[in-house]
N, C-alpha and C positions, 0 to 999 in steps of 0.2 A: 408821420410828419409832425415835428414839434412846433410849438407856438412861434418860435423865431422864424422858421422857414415860411410859415403861413403869412406872417407879418411882412416878410421880405417880398413874397409873391404879390400880396395885395398892394404894397407900395409901388411895385413895378407896373402893375395893371393900372393903378390910379395915375401914374406918371404918363402912361400912354393915352389915357382918356382925357388928360388935361389939355384940351385944345381950346384956344379962344375962338369965339365966333368968327373973328376976322381970319384966323388961320384955316378954319374949316371951310369958309366960303372961298378963300383963295385956292385951296387944294381942289375943291370940287369944280371951280371955274376952269382951272388948268386941265383937269381930267376931261371935262366936257368939251373944251376947246380942241383938244387933241383929236376927238372924233369928228369934229366939224371941219378941221383943216385937212385931214387925210381924205382923199377922194374915195367915194363909195366903191369904185371898181377895184381898188387895192384891197379892200376888206371883203369883197364879194357880196356887197349889199345890193338890194333892188334887182335881184336876178342876174347881176353882172358876174361874169366869171372872174375869179381871182387870177392874176397873172401866173400863179403857181399851178393853176388848173388848165392852162392852155398848152397845146402841143406846139413844139417847134417843128415846122414843116419845111421841107425843101422840094423844089420842083425841078424835074429834068425834062426838057422839051417843053418850054413854057410859052411858045408862040402858038397861036391857033387853039386847038382843043385843050392843050395843057394850061393855057391861060384861063380858059373857061372853067376848068377843073379847080384851079387855085382860087378863082373868084368865088366859088362855092364855099371856100374855107377861109375867107378873109377875116373872120373873127378869131382865128388862131394866129399864132406868131409865124409868119412866113419869113424864115431866116436866110434862105439861100435859093438862088435861081440859076439854072444852068440851061444854056441853049447855044448851039454852034453858030447860029445866025442872029447876032445881036440886033441887026437892023429890023428883022422880022419880029423879034421879041421885044422891041422897044416899048410897045404899049403895056406889056406886063411889067417891064422894068419900072415904068412910070407909076404904075398902080401900087407897087411895093418898093418904094424908094429906100427903105431901111435894109432890105435884103441884100446880102453880098452876091455879086454876080460872078459866074464861072462859065467857061466854054467847055470844060472837060469834066464830066460827071465823076470820074475816078479821083481827080484832084479835089473836087468838092467834098466827096464822101470821106476822103482821107484827112483833109484839113479841118473841116467844120465838125467839131466834136459835139455840138449841142443839138444835133438833129435827132428828133424822135421818130419821124415818119417821112416818107418820100412819095411824091406823086410823079409817076412816070408816064409821059405821053409822047414818046418818040416813035420814029418809023420802025417797021418790023425788024430790021437788021440790028437794032440797038436795044429795044426795050427789054428783051430777055436778059441781056448782060447787065444792064443798069439795075434791073430789079433784083437779080440774083446777087449782085455785089452788095446792094443795100441790105438784103435779107441776111447775107453772111456776116455783115457788120452789126447785126442786131436791130435793124430799123424795121418798122412796120411799112408796108408798101401797098399803094393803090396803083395798079398798072392799067392804063387806058390802052389795051391791046387794040391796035388799029385793024388787026386781022383776026377773025373769029376762029380760023383753023389753026389752033396752036400746035397741032401735030406736024404741020409743015413749016412752022416758024423756027426760030433759033432757040426755043425753050429747052429741048432735049440737050443740045450742045452746051448751052449756058448752065444748065443744071449740073451736068457732069464736070464742067470747068470749075464751078464755084463751090459746090457742096462736096465735102470730103466724107460723107456718111454720118457726120454728127447731127444730132437733132437740133433743129432750129425752130424755136417756138415763137413765131411772129405771125401777125395777122397779115394776110395777103389777099387782096381782092382784085 
């Protein structure tokens, strides 16, 4: 490196370092104000989860036990609620006013593309089909099976209807 190049680099470095006290204080004030204006939850401070770390959860069968299940997850993003009896599910709808409401779980799963996980708490004749459709679409599922005897429920029929032999790597509980 010749003397002229060294002189040019030194001149550029000095130009960058020539900040007046007023410019320096103004820049640091703006930078510190940005952190005080942005809520801590957005940055994930003080133990708060960042919005990017929250799951988008949908509920199918949200009156009764389904509403209780979703209540345990109220710190997550509840984005969609589905129940055939809106009068019975009104309490859950009030608890999650920002969630989109549906009467048909098939329509909800097809239309709502932002769902990460599904909580299913429907009667025996539906929960297997709702769960298997969600699994097939790549959603994680918590199914509140109202009957403990899964051998006599609709699980075998739902499994054969929705799975085509491809491996589905999703968490199901």
